[in-house]
C-alpha positions in Angstrom: 113.9 47.8 108.1 112.5 48.8 111.2 113.6 47.6 114.3 116.9 46.3 112.5 118.9 49.6 113.6 121.4 48.7 116.5 121.3 51.3 119.6 123.8 49.9 121.9 126.2 53.0 120.8 125.0 56.5 120.7 125.2 57.1 116.8 122.9 60.6 116.7 124.2 63.1 119.0 121.2 65.5 118.8 118.2 66.7 116.7 117.4 70.5 116.3 113.7 71.2 115.2 113.0 74.4 113.2 109.5 75.7 114.9 107.4 77.1 112.5 106.1 74.9 109.4 107.8 71.8 111.7 106.0 71.8 115.2 103.2 74.4 114.2 102.3 76.5 111.5 102.0 79.9 112.4 103.1 80.9 108.5 99.4 82.2 107.8 99.6 84.4 110.9 102.8 86.1 109.7 101.4 86.6 106.6 98.3 88.5 107.7 100.5 90.4 109.9 102.8 91.4 106.9 100.2 92.0 104.2 98.4 94.4 107.0 101.4 96.5 107.6 102.5 96.7 103.9 99.1 97.6 102.7 99.7 100.6 105.0 102.4 102.0 103.2 100.7 101.2 99.8 102.7 97.8 99.3 100.6 94.5 97.9 101.9 91.3 98.7 100.1 87.8 98.4 100.9 84.2 100.0 103.1 83.1 97.5 105.4 86.5 98.1 105.3 85.0 101.9 106.8 82.2 101.0 110.1 83.7 100.8 110.1 85.7 104.0 109.9 81.8 105.6 113.0 81.3 107.6 113.9 84.7 107.6 114.3 87.6 110.4 112.0 90.1 110.9 114.0 92.8 109.8 115.4 91.3 106.6 111.4 89.8 106.2 110.6 93.9 106.2 113.5 94.6 104.0 112.4 92.2 101.5 108.5 94.2 101.7 109.9 97.1 101.3 112.3 95.9 98.0 109.0 94.6 96.6 107.5 98.4 96.4 110.5 99.7 95.7 110.4 101.7 99.0 113.6 100.3 100.4 115.3 104.2 100.7 111.9 105.9 102.0 112.5 105.1 105.7 115.0 105.4 108.3 116.1 102.8 110.5 114.2 103.9 113.8 110.9 104.1 111.3 111.7 100.4 109.7 112.5 99.3 113.5 108.9 100.8 114.6 107.3 99.0 111.5 109.0 95.5 112.5 107.2 96.1 115.9 104.1 96.8 114.9 103.8 93.7 112.7 105.0 91.9 115.9 102.3 93.2 117.7 99.9 92.3 115.5 101.3 88.8 114.8 101.5 88.3 118.3 97.4 88.6 118.8 96.8 86.1 116.3 99.4 83.8 118.3 96.7 83.8 121.3 94.7 81.6 119.1 97.2 78.7 119.1 96.0 75.7 121.1 98.2 72.1 121.2 95.9 71.2 118.6 97.9 73.2 116.2 100.5 70.8 116.6 101.3 69.4 113.1 100.4 65.7 112.4 103.1 63.6 113.6 105.4 65.7 115.7 104.2 64.6 119.2 105.3 61.0 118.1 108.7 62.0 116.6 110.0 63.5 119.5 108.4 60.8 122.0 110.2 58.5 119.7 113.5 60.6 119.7 113.4 61.2 123.5 112.6 57.5 124.2 116.1 57.1 123.1 117.7 59.4 125.4 118.5 61.9 122.1 118.3 65.5 123.4 116.2 67.6 121.3 116.6 71.1 120.9 114.6 74.2 118.5 116.4 76.6 116.3 114.1 79.3 115.3 114.7 83.1 114.2 111.3 84.1 115.7 111.7 86.4 118.8 108.2 84.6 120.2 109.2 81.4 120.0 109.0 80.9 123.9 105.0 82.7 123.3 104.3 79.6 120.6 105.7 76.7 122.6 103.9 78.3 125.7 100.5 78.0 123.7 101.2 74.6 122.5 102.0 73.5 125.9 105.8 72.1 124.4 107.5 74.7 126.9 109.4 72.0 128.7 109.9 69.5 126.0 113.0 70.8 124.2 116.6 70.5 126.1 117.8 73.9 124.5 115.7 76.5 122.7 117.9 79.0 120.4 116.1 82.0 119.3 116.6 85.0 117.7 117.6 86.8 121.0 120.5 84.5 121.0 122.3 84.8 117.6 123.7 87.8 115.7 123.1 86.1 112.5 119.6 84.7 111.1 119.4 81.9 108.7 121.0 80.6 106.2 123.8 81.5 108.2 124.5 78.5 110.3 124.8 80.4 113.9 121.4 79.1 115.2 122.3 75.4 114.5 125.6 75.6 115.7 124.7 77.3 118.8 121.8 74.6 119.7 124.4 71.8 118.9 127.0 73.5 121.1 124.5 74.2 124.0 123.2 70.2 123.7 127.1 69.6 123.7 126.5 68.1 120.4 128.9 67.3 117.5 126.8 68.9 114.3 128.2 66.2 112.3 126.9 63.8 114.6 123.3 65.4 114.9 120.0 66.2 112.9 118.2 69.5 111.5 114.8 69.5 110.9 113.6 72.5 108.7 110.8 73.4 106.1 112.5 76.7 104.7 115.2 76.8 102.2 116.9 79.2 104.4 116.9 76.9 107.4 117.9 74.1 104.7 121.3 75.9 103.8 121.8 76.8 107.6 121.8 73.2 108.5 123.9 72.4 105.9 126.5 74.9 106.2 126.5 73.4 109.9 127.5 69.9 108.5 124.3 68.7 110.0 122.1 66.2 108.5 119.4 67.9 107.0 115.5 66.9 107.1 113.5 68.8 105.0 109.8 68.9 105.1 108.4 70.0 101.8 108.5 68.9 98.1 110.7 71.7 96.9 113.8 71.5 99.4 115.9 69.4 97.2 119.3 70.1 98.9 118.1 68.3 101.9 119.8 64.9 102.8 116.4 63.4 103.3 113.0 65.0 102.4 109.2 64.3 103.1 106.2 66.2 101.9 104.6 66.9 105.3 105.3 66.1 109.0 103.0 63.0 109.1 105.8 61.3 107.2 108.2 61.7 109.9 109.0 58.5 111.1 112.3 58.1 113.8 113.2 54.7 112.3 113.7 55.9 108.6 115.1 59.1 109.4 118.1 57.4 111.5 118.3 54.6 108.5 118.8 57.5 106.2 121.4 59.2 108.5 123.2 56.0 108.6 123.1 55.5 105.0 124.6 59.2 104.3 127.8 58.5 106.9 128.4 54.7 105.8 127.7 53.4 109.5 127.5 49.6 109.1 125.1 47.6 111.1 126.6 45.6 113.4 
């Protein structure tokens, strides 16, 4: 029941959000940029294929596309880096269209509820454009710490990005919550031993799952977290 969870002690150290698909949705922009690049090298991809690129780093995404066209051995490392940068430049042009209206439903309310209880919040994004996106959404001062691809060596599903966020927030991962919309991200959260909240109806490894961001309710998330760690209500 809402309002029944005692808040006299801090039982959640931090909440760490993914960016794309949780705070806003630029997946279609990614798809358009990757599709245009792929067409230049005679590879066709569709939005279903693009689902495989969610939560995956830029270079890893490029490798998946090249494998799709059986061209993974046709380019040197420097050529691949040039292609990835070209895709990013195209993607950044799309990002100029973002405004605060592109924040996904329910996210501002969720962040407000978390911050009202003094729980630190972080962002863990494999994108190197995270700061650009946050500025466009006018959320650049919202998060206590932001981890992007420039601050980690390993991409999701490795737990490094979420562990780095927890470390910077001085949070115990086992007492923290991660929110993701991609399978690789959920695997990353689980590997870090955080409580995994999945946004999307296919994220079956999540500890708690909703279909869309407007279903993310802080009181319900806390209750599910408590249930998972068998915390007894006082």
